[in-house]
C-alpha positions in Angstrom: -17.7 101.3 -215.3 -14.6 100.0 -213.6 -13.0 103.5 -213.9 -16.0 105.0 -212.1 -15.9 102.4 -209.4 -12.1 103.0 -208.9 -12.6 106.8 -208.7 -15.4 106.3 -206.1 -13.1 104.1 -204.0 -10.3 106.6 -204.2 -12.6 109.4 -203.1 -14.0 107.4 -200.2 -10.4 106.6 -199.2 -9.4 110.3 -199.3 -12.4 111.3 -197.3 -11.6 108.6 -194.7 -8.0 109.7 -194.5 -8.8 113.3 -194.0 -11.5 112.7 -191.4 -9.2 110.8 -189.1 -8.5 112.6 -185.9 -5.2 114.4 -185.6 -2.5 113.1 -183.3 -3.1 114.1 -179.7 -0.7 116.8 -178.5 1.0 117.6 -175.2 -1.6 120.3 -174.5 -4.0 117.7 -173.4 -1.7 116.9 -170.4 -1.3 120.4 -169.1 -3.2 119.5 -165.9 0.0 117.6 -164.9 2.2 120.7 -165.1 3.8 121.8 -161.8 5.5 120.4 -158.8 3.7 117.7 -156.9 4.5 116.3 -153.4 3.1 113.4 -151.6 3.3 110.3 -149.5 2.5 106.8 -150.4 3.3 103.1 -150.0 5.1 100.6 -152.1 6.5 97.2 -151.6 9.5 98.9 -149.9 7.1 100.5 -147.4 5.9 104.0 -146.7 7.8 106.8 -148.5 7.8 110.4 -149.4 8.7 112.2 -152.6 8.0 114.8 -155.3 7.9 115.1 -159.0 7.7 117.9 -161.5 6.1 118.0 -165.0 7.5 120.8 -167.2 7.1 121.6 -170.8 10.3 121.6 -172.9 11.6 121.8 -176.5 9.3 124.7 -177.5 6.3 123.0 -175.7 6.7 119.8 -177.9 7.5 117.5 -175.0 6.6 117.1 -171.3 9.4 116.2 -168.9 8.7 114.5 -165.6 11.5 114.3 -163.0 10.7 112.2 -159.9 12.5 111.7 -156.6 11.3 109.3 -153.9 12.7 108.2 -150.5 11.9 105.3 -148.3 13.4 105.5 -144.8 15.9 102.9 -143.5 14.5 100.1 -141.4 16.1 97.4 -139.4 16.1 95.2 -142.5 17.4 97.6 -145.1 19.1 101.0 -145.6 17.5 104.2 -146.9 16.2 103.7 -150.4 16.2 106.6 -152.9 14.8 106.5 -156.4 15.2 109.1 -159.1 13.7 108.9 -162.6 13.1 110.8 -165.8 10.2 110.5 -168.2 9.8 112.3 -171.6 6.3 112.5 -173.0 5.9 113.2 -176.7 3.4 113.0 -179.6 4.1 110.1 -181.9 2.7 111.6 -185.1 3.0 108.4 -187.1 1.1 106.3 -184.5 -1.3 109.3 -183.7 -0.6 108.6 -180.0 1.0 110.2 -177.1 4.0 108.1 -175.9 6.6 108.3 -173.2 10.1 107.1 -172.6 11.1 106.4 -168.9 14.5 105.7 -167.4 15.6 105.6 -163.7 18.6 105.5 -161.3 18.3 101.7 -161.2 18.9 101.3 -164.9 15.3 100.5 -165.9 13.8 101.7 -169.2 10.1 101.7 -170.0 8.3 102.8 -173.1 4.6 103.8 -172.6 1.6 104.4 -174.7 -0.6 107.1 -173.1 -4.4 107.2 -172.9 -6.3 110.2 -171.6 -9.9 109.9 -170.3 -12.6 111.7 -172.1 -13.1 114.1 -169.2 -9.3 114.9 -169.0 -9.3 113.9 -165.3 -7.1 110.8 -165.6 -4.2 109.6 -167.7 -2.8 106.1 -168.0 0.7 105.2 -169.1 0.7 101.6 -170.3 3.4 99.3 -171.7 2.6 97.0 -174.6 1.4 93.5 -173.9 3.8 91.9 -176.3 7.0 92.8 -174.3 9.1 89.9 -173.0 9.3 91.4 -169.5 6.7 92.6 -167.0 4.1 95.1 -168.1 3.7 98.4 -166.3 0.8 100.8 -165.8 1.1 104.2 -164.3 -2.2 106.1 -163.6 -2.8 109.7 -162.5 -6.3 110.6 -161.4 -7.3 114.2 -160.6 -9.3 114.2 -157.4 -9.4 117.9 -156.8 -7.9 120.8 -158.8 -4.6 120.6 -156.8 -4.7 116.9 -155.9 -4.2 113.6 -157.7 -4.1 110.0 -156.8 -1.4 107.9 -158.5 -0.9 104.2 -158.9 2.0 102.2 -160.4 1.2 98.6 -161.2 3.0 95.6 -162.6 1.9 92.5 -164.4 4.1 89.4 -164.9 4.9 88.3 -168.5 2.8 85.1 -168.1 -0.2 87.1 -166.9 0.1 90.5 -168.8 -3.5 91.6 -167.9 -3.3 90.9 -164.2 -1.8 94.0 -162.6 -0.9 94.3 -159.0 -0.2 97.5 -157.2 3.4 98.3 -156.6 3.0 102.0 -155.5 -0.2 103.7 -154.3 -0.2 107.3 -153.3 -1.7 110.8 -153.3 0.0 114.0 -154.3 -0.8 117.7 -154.0 0.4 120.5 -156.2 2.7 123.1 -154.6 4.2 126.3 -155.8 7.9 125.9 -156.8 
């Protein structure tokens, strides 16, 4: 009797393991591909910039390159910002993840969530990090337009995000 129960448990486990959803892949983020330009605001002020999303490494990763400029004011010089983000499928975690680094020396690791209608994607850092949390959101507003928001939360209030960058971008031909 114990042997039958053990075989039943093993079969149930095998069925559960095989019915799990496969890891998401980069194809689900194809709507981000291309060159995007826009204007927005940040804590530094109004700015302009562009970014590109391109497939790389035999379509296994998505690479974003970003450039932003904030004009000089009487209080500060011109501010330029460049960053690079690599999006990849983490097969072990069955999640899309991203690695980000920028010209200021920042490094951010994100977990990625895609909406069920594939019209928005959220890049979110873990809550258990010792520093601030970050959330980057892209929302498709029209086939060639997106809204984007970059938010931060302090380590002592990791669920209370405040906008750092708010903008709109449009897709352009390269």
